[in-house]
C-alpha positions as CSV (number, residue, x, y, z in Angstrom):
1,X,63.3,64.9,-128.7
2,X,60.4,62.9,-128.2
3,X,60.1,61.4,-124.0
4,X,60.8,58.0,-125.8
5,X,63.5,58.6,-128.3
6,X,67.0,59.4,-127.1
7,X,70.4,60.2,-128.6
8,X,73.3,58.0,-128.8
9,X,77.2,58.0,-130.0
10,X,79.3,55.5,-130.8
11,X,82.6,54.8,-130.9
12,X,84.3,53.5,-134.2
13,X,83.7,49.1,-133.8
14,X,81.7,50.0,-130.9
15,X,78.6,47.4,-130.7
16,X,75.0,48.6,-130.9
17,X,73.8,45.5,-130.6
18,X,74.9,42.0,-130.8
19,X,73.5,38.4,-131.7
20,X,70.6,37.2,-129.4
21,X,69.8,40.6,-127.3
22,X,65.4,41.6,-127.2
23,X,64.7,43.7,-130.4
24,X,63.5,46.6,-127.8
25,X,64.5,49.8,-129.9
26,X,64.6,51.1,-133.7
27,X,67.1,53.2,-134.7
28,X,67.9,55.7,-137.0
29,X,71.6,57.4,-138.1
30,X,71.7,60.9,-137.8
31,X,75.6,60.4,-138.9
32,X,78.6,58.4,-139.4
33,X,77.3,54.2,-140.3
34,X,76.2,51.0,-138.6
35,X,77.5,47.7,-139.7
36,X,75.2,44.7,-139.5
37,X,78.2,41.8,-139.5
38,X,78.1,38.6,-140.6
39,X,78.1,35.6,-137.5
40,X,81.9,35.2,-138.3
41,X,82.3,39.6,-137.8
42,X,83.4,39.9,-140.6
43,X,81.5,40.9,-143.7
44,X,78.9,43.2,-143.7
45,X,75.6,41.7,-144.9
46,X,74.1,45.5,-144.6
47,X,74.8,48.9,-143.7
48,X,72.5,51.9,-142.8
49,X,73.6,55.9,-142.9
50,X,72.8,59.5,-142.6
51,X,68.8,59.2,-142.9
52,X,68.0,56.0,-142.5
53,X,66.2,54.3,-140.3
54,X,66.6,50.7,-139.1
55,X,65.3,47.8,-136.7
56,X,61.6,48.3,-137.4
57,X,60.6,44.4,-138.6
58,X,62.6,42.8,-135.5
59,X,60.9,45.5,-133.0
60,X,57.7,44.5,-134.9
61,X,58.6,41.0,-134.5
62,X,59.3,41.1,-131.3
63,X,62.1,38.7,-131.8
64,X,66.1,39.0,-131.1
65,X,69.1,40.2,-133.2
66,X,70.6,37.7,-135.3
67,X,73.6,39.7,-136.1
68,X,75.6,42.0,-134.5
69,X,75.7,45.6,-135.6
70,X,78.8,48.0,-135.5
71,X,79.3,51.9,-135.9
72,X,81.7,52.6,-138.6
73,X,83.3,55.3,-137.7
74,X,81.7,58.2,-134.4
75,X,78.2,57.1,-135.4
76,X,75.0,59.5,-133.9
77,X,72.0,57.5,-133.5
78,X,68.4,58.7,-132.6
79,X,67.1,55.2,-130.5
80,X,63.6,54.6,-130.3
81,X,61.4,53.3,-127.8
82,X,59.5,49.8,-129.3
83,X,56.7,51.2,-127.6
84,X,56.6,54.4,-129.8
85,X,55.5,51.9,-132.5
86,X,53.0,49.9,-131.1
87,X,51.4,52.9,-130.2
88,X,51.5,54.6,-133.2
89,X,50.6,51.1,-134.5
90,X,48.6,50.6,-131.9
91,X,46.5,54.3,-133.2
92,X,45.4,53.1,-137.0
93,X,43.2,51.7,-138.7
94,X,42.6,47.9,-137.9
95,X,43.7,46.7,-141.9
96,X,46.7,48.8,-142.1
97,X,48.0,48.3,-138.5
98,X,47.3,43.8,-139.2
99,X,49.6,44.2,-143.0
100,X,52.2,46.3,-140.9
101,X,52.3,43.5,-138.7
102,X,52.2,41.4,-141.3
103,X,55.0,42.1,-143.2
104,X,57.3,42.3,-139.8
105,X,56.4,38.9,-139.6
106,X,57.7,37.8,-142.8
107,X,61.0,39.5,-142.4
């Protein structure tokens, strides 16, 4: 596993991040699921399952999480530091990097 990534395990109902926290990492679900909840914490607005990446637009925008994300069942994720994403963008041709950053700003 790369130096800028780390495997993390969450128990059912454990929060991955909460509203207002700075989005400094993005994630890939290895097993289990992550539910992104509405502001009351009742309705799942988004679900992410094994093999899915999430959090890239928030990291690119250097924003804050607008919702809380919790684990559904025992969940294993790979956490990637934002620096990995920005380093990758810096290595791309400028027009591609600018396009990706622009799309992320719309999220």
